[in-house]
Steps between C-alpha positions, in 0.01 A plus 500: 500500500535794736411419857346787694649433837642749742853371567524690827172370644693279740863424571431129467225276363321227699530158345123470507441807286236433232638421157381657181213311346671518162819320608397162355377656178823699483705180528294326231562795271874479571498127424352566157735789422819313587383178333458693174831677561690172551343347189590808300857486622544142376345596164743795477792270576393241242455773238851631556642147479324453166624836371857406596470182293397698192782751533428768763837637616632477855507876530129524424419218742687685774327830428157335488552330837620825657234726355213255553577431865574862592185612317300238692627621837447862403146422385414341834646804675288738294180299558572482874583867553362648820528792741321324787743447790373154601516380139837663438674371815330162568295419184172557685572210741301257282758294310403127518755276672598302190562815295687665783709183515580534129576869538723426800673228298570746219602768750736247653636353173744780454787512255701322770259206517429474128843591364747464785388195699568231240821683405613489861423128519696453175805683636494391864318167497370390839577839656231662287234294678533747790292743294223249438492389864516854634245658270252214530542473877439872528142455388444263791596787729271734306206263546567421866624830640399796288249492212171435688592735785597785271177453302305510827660833579369641170756768413649583159875446546756353740616843628130571554479194726812606691364850552161381628632210708784684672350849501674819389680585180851375583434127438302595190784718367765232562269254325473734201880531474548123530223426246656738250849357554413133452244566225731731305786249521265230376348708220842591358559128446164467322566793269845358423322180396258703286792659314675167452191328358383792285844545343509128415148505354548807282875538458501855642760624747462386862432853625232562237349161578448612860291799399300303242401250767409773747203599285305195619590568863398864500174474309384219725589619848481872422136497393340228707717439805443169677184425303681519165809328641292208632319420174818552300692265727240226450548534124878506545495183709334308216770614258797439726401151618420384145828650380692320773339158467472449122873510414599291803246233408622515141862462610406210726328319213801563275746353751297229673175454311305580819292824515529535880845653564446519876492120519785406266767764544668279762601263221649792306680613815681165509615554141610855578701375798672242282581764238639732769755232596607464136533877449697541822775271368473572126848586353367796302323640805819460702689688227255790511507512880879515497494793258260687727715418803793669326281794404390545862865495613593765241216726611594448864853616418362811325283585797804513728618812311219613271662831406819337371303222326271751326797702374662183365179393324457845351860510373459154348173595325652823365805314372279248323293776339814680383637178352176432314492850357864486396449170315192623308299209639139439389236736635341222706826433683554872557145539632556208738818661635323834552209326671738314731661829606165675552369210711766548768373642833517877538700511821642288782172483695301388195769247414489348848121467482504340153779260583336397829182404311701314236699318767181389676364370168826321419508339845143377451579355158808328635283280725331174400157539334563869443473569873160335541459244779378154397124523452418241768763608756334622818764727652852607415792348688512169682394437862756218518783682324777728629430812705458721194250257343310468828483879542378541141231236560383667821486846339316365196237328715472804728442731203239264356299505824546876546371565149197275555425691822529845338286403204230344720476792738540754219218340303273531801583869533508637144252792491389448137406137574322571830301779334339242272312349797328833566313458169288193591149531645561327836745332737386158376571603143844622609586151629367335184689752292832399659423135416433586136816714494714207614344271238558741212857571613566129549436437129808703411723409792460125456601547135808724543738222621396282206558787259853561634599133464347460153676813372833392649460159332438677169803728539733217601390264223407731211700821538830400662721338235342695211740671252499878541398552138197275555368662818128583485392852409355573843849504655597808298156655557525480880862616491374810319239567770758489781846330480497446876195275463645275231842491336724237342876525436717241325783517753698198383432571129372152417173635351299282740293640788601372841285561809761729657508714185139606551359754742125470549311721745221359709264774382475354148469127574120519483483758221744310278359155589281458188793591274737274694252216444454586132132587537313732257561868555136560591570308822789736569262791453251331732762453774613861463138615524460288815811654651371845409166418665681386815714813518215739420255339744742529791609849396135611499448380855826646627452841343146517635635412846751785485246751369243393761754532780582855394151623413282317754730435798722806480299773327145413612565351844780734608513819291139576393232285672228715338607425143216391274487155346559638149803697618652196672460282191640774275806542720548123500499498120754782476729330751459172311629666183798656678600178677468299177733731309752501785497121522544476121804728519659288774424176312661641185830520692491116542587531871517130594361164399126443535533238769705717738264797463197284573664322792609834645135610493404188699760569766385863526133396534578224750707721729271803479150351512484142624575563873270804512215323320514173696539665840238760408248222434585251774635712786284775651794634701696616191518880490532755221842631607630144525368413154662807344835434670483129414434571132784753487743267680421196286503690173808697596706193588391319183590797282835548673599136446411518131692823450824370653492154340329519158745601220265729308381683813858526629589681180197731525581602860879498457567222755866397465573294811523121457174306488419346838212252476331424832506121545559478125146620418472652152342848459202349317387367842564815703148487642600205719666757730236771475193290585608378847628847584160643407322251727738566791471878474118498477465260794759678715376855441136393538571354844662829602220714354151577634231245414306586179155653541193285561370586152816358341486185713136440408583556135775236519256254655258570218764445234633180660164327478389550138186286533369675811225749432495833676 
């Protein structure tokens, strides 16, 4: 499969370049291979289902899913190993459009899409549609503005394009920094998802689950680069889309008798809305909310003087322990008293942090529907209400539109997605590839809203109102994985679960869906394997992007232009290993929820790359200095806004001043400020700078007209 092509023969490839004679035969061979692979996957799934019926344990099912899928990906990586630069960086530029579309779909279906999207729709209702609209709309921008033009240019990476288009190493270097920043932020979220899924499949600790899952990532991308990543991602797409669709169809049949959830979930939404009204006014729910209101008030009082409150709590716990010891109470009661004393915060600072988190949780649980908005409600507030309600409505709508904008523009600028369109044989195939990408992504995105509604219907009608001693086993199992993802507490001591007594994280709505619906455990293993495929496929692409930026754009293009092909690929592999381990360490710290990390990456990519890429393609007057300053200005402003407004980042950087949101925009949409600043800086500085050279202007003309032959 090695293609003997000199990658440095030309800086760009004419669209009329002759194709390899073997391209059609190569595609026919791929068709046969993946047809057999898909058939084998269904046989494997049916075999496991049969084994479960005759007594195979859940633990073994989980281990088999994990080991089989990771072994599959590793096997593809070993068979696709290469040291050829064109194969390693762009898969030999011969991936057929349909397979590149599948690979792009898998690359795109990250842990956020597979795990987090339906969970966000479950928790936020209509507001979660911003992600579907933004991400899907972004591919329209990719098709119209970027993919064919970048393929016409014929480089390996996005920083490579910036360096060649704008001339000099400064735009290239800024591009490398920006690519690493947004890709590293994104990959941490994927590795977090790997740990979450692996720990649920096997029962191992979250941190160990991360490193078990990394085996599939490293063997694939380490040995074969983009070639191995591409063929692995095609295999991963088959697994993840089957894993996503089967349980949703099953749940739809269970609830409605119709196997097309996308068409009937509107009827279930009506039932969910009716149940929401009942739960909002239910006496038991009101009782629980009142208890949490009191708890929030108590914690608020403690936070006014945390030192005094901690001393009082410690004295009370010590007095209780002394009383228990003096009365020769049972060992269990004595152990409980000792545990209560040991659980107290170490000092005043720790106490304030713990109580602030508990107060936020209590305030959420004191609201109707456990703090969730009604599923069908468009925006918070009321445009016809009082000033506070009107302001809340305006801010909610403004944030919805800002998020859609950031996700659209960020999608069109993510380096690991744009790199995929360097792997196809021609400009025409690049356009077709985007079309296939949208189709394959659409299959999941049109299903996610249905999944959220069907799961919420199941929770409202089958879980809420269940006695605590009759709760299904999966509740305790997920609580063991991570109590922040799922926990239940009988606050009013009536032994019946109310909605406000349950905390459910968006990250497990998809993973726990089969168990919530009462489906066989093999379906749970299938969904977890699909989530693992989604996380691993995106992680592969992101890690390769980072390694390529460092080895090709920084080392080869800037530091050592005479480096041999073998040396460049070797350095890329070493850097890939280092970056992977660093990302795994950061993910093990559980820095923030998956959705924020992913959305932050989109804002970074949008602000850093989109203005420079679009103006670089469509405006000959844009200069290298302007592009570098524009990328720095856009990225800098976006990063600054996140640091001073996002709680986790504020803690990291020690920001203590009050949060000041600009026009009420949440930090998840920080790119809405960086993108226009990037455009303004590039345009302004370019007009004040000397006109680019004739060579650059001719190159832009060539790139702008992909179908024009040289």
